[in-house]
C-alpha positions as CSV (number, residue, x, y, z in Angstrom):
1,M,1.7,-2.5,-4.1
2,D,-0.5,-5.5,-4.9
3,L,-1.1,-7.8,-2.0
4,S,-0.9,-10.8,-4.2
5,V,2.7,-10.7,-5.5
6,P,4.7,-13.8,-6.5
7,K,7.7,-15.0,-4.4
8,L,7.2,-12.4,-1.7
9,D,4.0,-12.0,0.3
10,G,2.4,-8.6,-0.4
11,L,2.3,-8.0,3.4
12,A,5.9,-9.1,4.0
13,A,7.3,-6.7,1.3
14,P,6.4,-3.4,3.0
15,R,7.8,-4.7,6.3
16,R,11.1,-5.5,4.5
17,I,11.1,-2.2,2.6
18,L,10.4,-0.1,5.7
19,T,13.4,-1.6,7.5
20,D,15.8,0.0,5.0
21,P,16.8,3.4,6.3
22,Q,17.4,4.7,2.7
23,V,13.7,4.5,1.9
24,R,12.2,5.1,5.3
25,G,9.9,7.8,4.1
26,V,8.5,5.9,1.1
27,V,4.7,5.9,0.6
28,I,3.2,2.4,0.1
29,V,-0.4,1.9,-1.0
30,A,-2.0,-1.5,-1.0
31,V,-3.9,-2.3,-4.2
32,T,-6.0,-5.4,-4.1
33,A,-9.2,-7.2,-5.2
34,H,-9.6,-8.3,-1.5
35,A,-12.1,-5.9,-0.1
36,E,-12.6,-7.7,3.2
37,P,-11.9,-5.7,6.4
38,Q,-9.2,-8.0,7.6
39,Y,-7.1,-7.4,4.4
40,R,-7.3,-3.6,5.0
41,Q,-6.2,-4.0,8.7
42,N,-3.4,-6.4,7.8
43,A,-2.1,-4.1,5.1
44,L,-2.2,-1.0,7.4
45,S,-0.6,-3.1,10.2
46,A,2.2,-4.1,7.8
47,G,3.0,-0.4,7.4
48,M,1.1,0.5,4.2
49,D,-0.1,4.1,4.2
50,A,-3.4,3.4,2.4
51,F,-5.6,0.6,1.0
52,V,-7.3,0.8,-2.4
53,T,-9.5,-2.0,-3.9
54,K,-9.8,-3.0,-7.5
55,P,-11.1,-2.0,-9.9
56,V,-9.0,1.1,-9.3
57,D,-10.5,4.5,-9.6
58,F,-7.4,6.3,-11.0
59,G,-8.8,9.7,-10.2
60,F,-9.2,8.7,-6.5
61,L,-5.8,7.1,-6.5
62,G,-4.2,10.2,-8.0
63,D,-5.8,12.4,-5.4
64,L,-4.8,9.9,-2.6
65,L,-1.2,9.9,-3.7
66,K,-1.1,13.7,-3.9
67,R,-2.4,13.9,-0.4
68,L,0.0,11.2,0.9
69,L,2.9,12.9,-0.8
70,G,2.0,16.3,0.5
71,G,1.0,17.8,-2.8
72,K,4.3,16.9,-4.6
C-alpha cells in the first residue's frame, strides 16, 4: 500500500482494513518514497507488516511477500 493515496491517508487505510474481521489476517506492506525513519515507524504502528522504499526492488519485494505469507 502506498502511503500517499488520494482521499484516504495511507496510514488510516490499514487501521480501517484491520478492523474488519473478514480480512483480519491480511498482509499489508507499506510502499513509499519516504525513507525517513518516522515514516517507517508510523507505518508499522498503523499495523503494516513491512515497509519498502521506492524505487522498489521487485526481487526483494517478492521474497518479502513469500516470507510474510509463509511461503504461499
